[in-house]
C-alpha positions in Angstrom: 57.6 -113.9 -5.1 59.3 -114.5 -8.6 57.7 -115.1 -11.7 59.0 -116.2 -14.7 59.3 -113.4 -17.6 60.2 -114.2 -21.6 63.0 -113.5 -22.4 64.3 -110.9 -25.5 64.8 -112.7 -28.7 68.4 -111.8 -29.2 68.4 -111.1 -33.0 71.8 -111.4 -35.4 72.5 -108.5 -37.8 71.2 -109.1 -41.1 73.8 -108.1 -44.0 72.1 -106.4 -47.3 72.5 -107.8 -50.7 75.5 -107.3 -52.0 76.5 -105.8 -55.6 76.1 -107.4 -58.6 79.1 -108.3 -61.1 78.3 -107.9 -64.7 81.3 -109.8 -66.3 82.4 -113.0 -68.6 82.0 -116.9 -67.8 85.9 -116.9 -66.9 85.4 -114.1 -64.5 87.9 -112.1 -65.2 85.8 -108.9 -65.5 86.4 -108.1 -69.7 83.4 -106.0 -69.8 84.0 -106.0 -73.8 83.1 -109.6 -73.7 79.0 -108.6 -72.5 76.2 -108.9 -74.4 74.8 -105.5 -75.2 71.2 -106.9 -73.9 72.2 -108.6 -71.0 74.5 -104.5 -69.9 71.1 -103.0 -70.9 68.5 -105.7 -69.0 71.3 -105.0 -65.6 71.1 -101.5 -66.0 68.3 -100.5 -63.6 68.0 -97.2 -62.3 70.5 -97.6 -58.4 67.1 -96.2 -56.1 64.9 -98.8 -57.5 67.4 -101.5 -57.2 68.3 -100.7 -53.7 64.7 -100.1 -52.4 64.1 -104.1 -53.2 67.3 -105.0 -51.9 66.1 -103.5 -48.8 63.0 -104.8 -48.9 63.4 -108.1 -49.3 65.8 -107.6 -45.9 62.5 -106.0 -44.5 60.7 -109.0 -45.2 63.8 -111.6 -43.8 63.4 -109.1 -40.6 59.8 -109.5 -40.4 60.0 -113.5 -40.5 62.8 -114.0 -38.4 61.0 -111.8 -35.5 57.2 -112.1 -35.8 55.6 -115.9 -35.3 54.3 -117.4 -39.5 50.6 -118.4 -38.8 47.9 -118.9 -41.1 45.7 -116.6 -41.4 45.4 -113.0 -39.6 44.7 -113.0 -36.0 42.1 -110.2 -35.2 42.6 -107.4 -32.5 40.0 -108.6 -30.3 41.6 -112.4 -30.0 45.2 -111.2 -30.4 44.5 -109.3 -26.8 42.6 -111.4 -25.5 45.5 -114.2 -25.8 47.9 -111.9 -23.9 45.4 -111.7 -21.4 45.4 -114.8 -21.2 48.9 -115.1 -21.8 49.2 -112.5 -18.8 47.3 -114.1 -16.1 48.6 -114.2 -13.0 47.6 -117.6 -11.1 49.9 -116.8 -8.9 50.1 -113.9 -6.1 51.2 -111.7 -3.0 47.9 -109.9 -2.6 44.7 -109.9 -4.2 42.6 -107.6 -3.8 39.2 -108.6 -4.6 36.8 -105.2 -6.0 38.7 -103.4 -8.5 36.5 -99.7 -7.4 37.9 -96.6 -5.7 39.0 -98.7 -2.3 40.6 -101.7 -4.2 42.4 -99.1 -7.1 43.5 -96.9 -3.8 44.9 -100.0 -2.3 46.8 -101.7 -4.9 47.9 -98.2 -5.5 49.4 -97.8 -2.3 50.3 -101.2 -1.7 52.9 -101.1 -5.5 53.9 -97.6 -5.1 55.9 -98.2 -1.6 56.8 -102.3 -2.6 57.2 -101.5 -6.2 58.2 -105.7 -7.7 58.4 -106.1 -4.1 54.6 -107.8 -4.4 53.2 -109.0 -6.8 49.0 -107.2 -6.8 46.1 -108.6 -8.5 43.1 -106.7 -8.5 39.7 -109.0 -9.3 37.1 -106.5 -10.8 33.7 -107.8 -12.6 32.8 -105.2 -14.4 35.6 -102.7 -16.2 33.3 -100.1 -17.1 31.6 -99.9 -13.9 28.2 -99.2 -15.0 27.4 -99.8 -11.6 30.3 -99.3 -9.0 28.8 -97.3 -6.4 32.4 -95.1 -6.7 31.0 -93.8 -10.2 27.7 -93.2 -8.7 28.3 -90.8 -5.7 28.3 -87.3 -5.8 31.8 -87.0 -4.4 31.1 -85.5 -1.8 34.2 -84.4 0.6 33.8 -83.5 4.4 35.6 -83.3 8.2 32.4 -82.9 9.8 31.7 -86.3 11.3 30.8 -87.2 15.1 34.0 -89.6 15.1 37.4 -88.9 15.1 39.4 -91.4 12.8 36.1 -90.4 10.6 37.2 -86.5 10.4 41.0 -87.6 9.9 41.0 -89.7 7.5 39.0 -86.8 5.5 40.5 -84.4 6.2 43.7 -86.4 5.1 41.5 -86.8 1.2 41.3 -83.5 1.2 45.5 -82.8 1.5 45.3 -86.4 -1.3 43.3 -83.9 -2.9 45.3 -80.9 -3.1 48.0 -82.1 -4.8 46.5 -85.3 -7.0 49.1 -84.7 -9.4 51.6 -85.8 -7.4 50.1 -88.9 -6.6 47.7 -89.9 -9.3 50.2 -87.6 -12.2 49.6 -84.1 -13.9 46.9 -85.8 -16.4 44.3 -86.6 -13.6 41.7 -83.9 -12.8 39.5 -84.5 -10.0 37.8 -81.2 -10.3 37.8 -80.4 -7.2 35.3 -77.5 -5.8 36.1 -76.3 -2.8 32.5 -74.4 -1.5 32.3 -76.4 1.9 29.6 -78.2 3.4 26.6 -76.9 5.6 25.3 -78.9 7.7 21.5 -77.6 9.3 20.2 -78.5 13.0 17.2 -78.5 14.6 17.2 -77.4 18.7 17.4 -81.0 19.3 20.4 -81.9 17.5 21.9 -78.1 17.5 24.5 -79.3 20.8 25.7 -82.0 19.0 26.6 -79.8 16.3 28.7 -77.4 17.8 30.1 -80.9 19.9 30.9 -81.8 16.6 32.6 -78.5 15.7 34.6 -78.0 19.0 36.3 -81.4 17.9 36.4 -80.8 13.6 38.6 -77.5 14.6 40.7 -79.8 16.7 41.6 -82.4 14.8 42.9 -79.5 11.5 39.5 -79.0 9.6 38.3 -74.7 9.5 34.3 -74.2 10.3 32.3 -72.2 11.5 28.9 -72.5 13.7 26.2 -70.1 12.6 22.5 -68.9 14.1 18.9 -68.8 12.0 20.0 -64.7 11.6 23.9 -65.2 10.4 22.7 -68.2 8.2 20.1 -65.8 6.6 22.5 -63.4 6.3 24.6 -65.6 4.7 22.9 -67.3 2.6 19.5 -64.9 2.4 17.7 -67.8 -0.2 17.7 -70.4 3.4 14.2 -70.0 5.2 15.8 -70.8 8.8 12.4 -71.3 10.3 13.6 -74.5 12.6 16.8 -74.0 11.9 19.0 -72.9 14.9 22.1 -72.7 13.6 24.3 -74.3 10.5 28.0 -75.6 10.6 29.7 -74.5 7.6 33.0 -75.7 6.4 35.2 -72.6 5.1 38.7 -74.9 3.8 39.7 -78.9 3.0 35.1 -79.6 1.8 33.6 -79.5 -1.2 32.8 -82.2 -4.1 34.7 -83.8 -6.8 35.1 -85.9 -10.0 34.7 -89.6 -8.0 35.1 -91.1 -11.5 38.7 -89.3 -12.4 39.9 -90.3 -9.1 39.2 -94.0 -9.5 40.7 -94.3 -13.2 43.5 -92.2 -11.4 44.2 -94.8 -8.3 43.8 -97.7 -11.5 46.1 -96.0 -13.8 48.9 -96.0 -11.8 48.4 -98.2 -9.7 49.0 -100.5 -13.3 52.2 -98.8 -14.0 53.5 -99.5 -10.7 52.8 -102.7 -12.2 49.9 -103.7 -10.9 47.6 -106.3 -12.7 44.1 -106.0 -13.0 41.9 -108.5 -13.9 38.0 -108.6 -15.3 36.6 -112.1 -13.5 33.3 -112.2 -11.1 34.6 -114.2 -8.0 32.6 -117.3 -7.1 34.5 -119.1 -4.4 37.7 -119.8 -2.2 39.6 -122.7 -2.2 40.5 -123.7 1.7 43.1 -125.8 3.0 44.2 -127.3 6.1 46.8 -126.0 8.4 47.1 -127.9 11.9 49.4 -125.8 13.7 47.2 -123.1 13.5 45.1 -122.6 16.7 41.3 -121.1 16.8 38.5 -120.6 18.9 35.4 -122.9 18.9 37.7 -125.1 16.5 39.7 -129.0 17.0 42.5 -128.7 17.0 44.5 -129.7 13.8 40.7 -128.8 11.4 41.3 -124.9 11.1 41.1 -124.6 7.5 42.9 -120.9 5.9 41.9 -119.2 2.7 44.7 -120.6 0.1 43.1 -119.8 -3.4 39.8 -118.0 -5.1 38.0 -118.9 -8.0 37.3 -116.3 -10.2 34.6 -116.7 -13.1 36.1 -114.7 -16.5 34.2 -113.1 -19.1 34.0 -116.3 -21.6 33.1 -118.1 -18.4 36.2 -120.1 -18.0 36.3 -120.8 -14.2 40.3 -120.1 -12.5 41.7 -119.9 -9.8 44.3 -117.6 -8.0 46.9 -118.7 -5.0 47.4 -115.7 -3.1 49.3 -114.9 0.8 46.8 -112.1 1.3 43.7 -111.3 0.1 41.7 -108.0 0.9 37.8 -107.9 0.4 37.0 -104.5 -1.0 34.1 -105.1 -3.5 31.4 -102.0 -2.1 28.1 -103.5 -1.9 29.4 -106.5 -3.0 31.3 -106.8 -0.3 28.8 -109.4 1.8 28.7 -112.1 -0.4 32.1 -112.3 -1.0 32.4 -113.0 2.8 30.0 -115.5 2.4 32.6 -117.6 0.4 34.7 -117.0 2.7 32.3 -118.7 5.7 31.8 -115.6 7.1 28.4 -115.7 8.8 28.0 -119.2 8.0 31.4 -121.4 9.7 32.0 -122.2 13.4 33.5 -120.0 16.7 34.7 -116.9 14.5 33.2 -117.4 11.1 29.7 -117.4 12.6 29.3 -113.8 13.6 27.7 -112.4 10.2 29.9 -110.2 7.9 27.0 -107.0 8.5 27.7 -105.5 5.2 25.0 -105.3 2.4 23.5 -103.6 -0.3 21.4 -100.7 -0.5 20.0 -98.3 -3.2 20.3 -94.6 -3.1 18.5 -92.3 -5.6 20.1 -89.0 -6.9 18.1 -86.4 -8.7 18.7 -83.8 -11.4 16.5 -80.8 -11.1 17.1 -76.8 -12.4 16.2 -73.8 -10.9 16.3 -70.4 -12.9 14.5 -68.4 -10.9 16.5 -65.2 -9.8 18.2 -65.0 -5.6 18.5 -68.4 -5.6 21.8 -70.7 -4.3 24.9 -69.2 -6.0 27.7 -71.0 -7.7 29.2 -70.9 -4.4 26.8 -72.1 -2.6 27.9 -75.4 -0.1 26.7 -78.7 -0.5 24.0 -78.1 1.7 22.1 -80.3 4.2 19.2 -79.9 6.4 17.9 -81.4 10.1 16.2 -85.1 7.9 19.1 -85.8 5.8 17.8 -83.9 2.8 20.8 -82.6 0.5 21.7 -80.6 -2.4 24.5 -78.9 -4.5 25.0 -76.5 -7.5 25.6 -78.7 -10.2 28.3 -77.0 -12.7 27.1 -73.2 -14.1 23.7 -74.2 -15.6 21.6 -73.8 -12.7 21.2 -77.4 -12.0 20.9 -78.8 -8.8 21.8 -82.2 -7.6 19.5 -83.5 -4.4 18.9 -86.6 -2.3 18.2 -88.5 0.6 17.9 -91.3 2.4 15.0 -93.3 3.2 14.0 -94.6 6.6 14.4 -98.5 6.8 10.8 -99.2 6.2 11.2 -97.4 3.3 14.4 -99.4 2.4 13.5 -99.7 -2.0 14.2 -103.1 -3.8 18.5 -103.7 -4.6 17.2 -106.3 -7.3 18.0 -103.5 -9.5 18.9 -99.8 -10.3 15.7 -98.3 -10.8 14.9 -94.8 -10.4 12.1 -94.2 -7.8 10.5 -91.1 -9.1 7.3 -90.6 -6.8 10.5 -90.4 -4.1 11.3 -87.6 -4.9 7.9 -86.0 -4.9 7.0 -87.6 -1.4 10.4 -86.7 0.0 12.5 -85.1 -1.5 11.3 -82.2 -2.9 8.5 -81.1 0.0 12.3 -80.6 2.3 13.6 -78.2 -0.9 10.7 -76.3 -0.9 10.8 -76.0 2.4 14.4 -75.2 2.6 14.4 -72.6 -0.4 11.8 -71.5 -1.6 12.8 -70.9 -4.7 12.8 -74.4 -5.2 8.9 -74.7 -5.2 8.1 -75.4 -8.9 11.8 -77.2 -9.5 11.1 -80.5 -11.7 13.6 -83.6 -12.3 15.6 -83.5 -15.1 16.7 -86.9 -14.2 18.0 -89.2 -12.1 20.4 -92.0 -11.3 20.5 -94.5 -8.5 23.8 -96.4 -6.7 24.6 -98.6 -4.4 25.9 -98.3 -0.9 27.8 -100.0 0.8 25.8 -100.6 4.2 27.3 -101.5 7.6 23.6 -102.4 9.3 25.9 -102.6 12.2 27.0 -99.1 13.0 27.1 -97.3 9.6 30.8 -97.5 10.3 34.1 -99.0 8.0 35.5 -101.9 8.6 39.4 -102.0 8.2 42.2 -104.3 8.7 42.6 -107.8 9.8 39.6 -110.7 9.7 40.4 -112.3 13.2 39.8 -115.8 11.9 41.4 -115.6 9.4 45.8 -115.2 9.0 45.6 -113.6 5.7 42.0 -111.7 4.7 42.0 -108.0 4.9 38.6 -106.4 5.3 38.0 -103.2 3.4 34.5 -102.1 2.9 31.4 -101.0 5.1 31.9 -97.3 4.6 28.2 -96.5 4.9 27.9 -94.2 2.1 31.6 -91.5 3.2 33.8 -94.1 1.3 34.8 -92.3 -1.5 35.8 -89.3 0.4 38.4 -91.6 2.8 40.3 -93.8 -0.4 43.0 -92.5 0.3 43.4 -93.2 3.6 41.8 -96.3 3.2 44.4 -97.6 0.8 47.4 -95.5 2.9 45.6 -97.3 5.7 45.5 -101.2 4.7 48.8 -100.8 2.9 50.3 -100.0 6.0 49.1 -103.1 7.6 50.2 -105.7 4.9 53.9 -104.0 5.4 54.4 -102.5 8.5 52.3 -105.2 10.5 50.3 -101.8 11.3 48.7 -98.6 11.1 51.1 -96.2 11.0 48.8 -92.8 10.1 45.7 -93.2 11.1 45.2 -95.0 13.9 41.9 -97.8 12.4 41.9 -99.6 15.2 38.9 -99.6 16.4 37.5 -100.4 13.2 38.0 -103.3 13.0 35.4 -105.6 12.9 36.8 -107.5 16.2 34.2 -105.0 17.9 31.8 -106.3 15.5 33.1 -109.4 17.5 33.0 -107.6 21.3 29.1 -106.6 19.9 30.3 -102.8 20.1 29.2 -100.6 18.0 30.7 -97.2 17.1 27.8 -95.3 15.3 28.5 -92.1 13.5 26.0 -88.8 14.1 26.8 -87.9 11.0 25.2 -90.2 8.1 23.6 -89.0 5.4 
């Protein structure tokens, strides 16, 4: 796609003012005829005269270059006018959602295609105050049961290790490599061992520990009811998700991506009579053509695109409905199974001697209750996903402190006796982009639209997979297929044919 740019304004050289000559009316240079008072008036200090001449010339330059305005324009108004002038009404790729996944997609597309693709990212909140990326605990693990999840997280670890080569020397994600510790009861011990064998085969490095070994390695732990533990030795830990998002976004913009702070409000459809689709009469197929977005000032504008990507996190289901997914005919009658689910993260302190030290892994007990250290001051983060009958309202991000007392604290105190007397210092809530179908990501093209891609539904483990997902979508668009990690099984087709791909290790 070609885009007109304003040409550089050529400037002709400006000559400096010439020195004055003091001569007689005849102009013959007879200094004897110059009146004494005139000579005194014109004999200024040479430096002052030079500065005056330069000042006049600078005014000419300013007036020549800058447009005349009747009043001084505020910085905010100027920036708003600049944004409006730079608005991309046409683009090759429209990324809907500028969080971790969306910004990773923009980064990979622009890194590979540079000026060959005009990429626009629509993000409704440039502050990211409610973005799932920034509200996560930033975990990175390979302890999954599905091959693709393990492979994506392995690449995530590699990306973190070489983060400065990818995103620049100024990006500090503060990766803390203390691993994960997944605990299992007798009921889950066999599954834990099978998962560990698969993970190590694919390149992860972890070890299975018996209850006795766990007690020896982690003396603060109560191992009653614990049969086995799987401890990640390399490539696992946690990092700063905000730093990763900022790095992706900054680099994408440096490569030429355009970010627009606006909210998606709908699509425009265009009839394409040459396309045949199941359940649609010949000549009645309608494809996606434009996106309508509401700017911060309330104005609704449209962007014509060649390809659109739904990467809107917890709001992806809402965007899908705008594209008639789940409300149309034929393949469009199949609902988009992604919705927001609220999760709490609690912060507490434990100053007791003999408690979990600074090298404690992120620990998950058989009930799914987890905790990890947070810094060097004896602070910890903890949480637990509620059961289906306990799901809280998603109308806001208010925290239910009672849930900690009734569901989280009892499990923490049972596993770590020195947590018996802890008190919550603070807490926050965030949204999972929860895939109600099988709790796994949906990655790839939509089977009905030939220009719509999906990258969402990761159900809590998306931030660690953002590098791999962004790369995968760029491969689909640029190369026409997955070239590194094959995510074909994560496509929307599995939902059409009702073949869920269940992940055993969801936290």
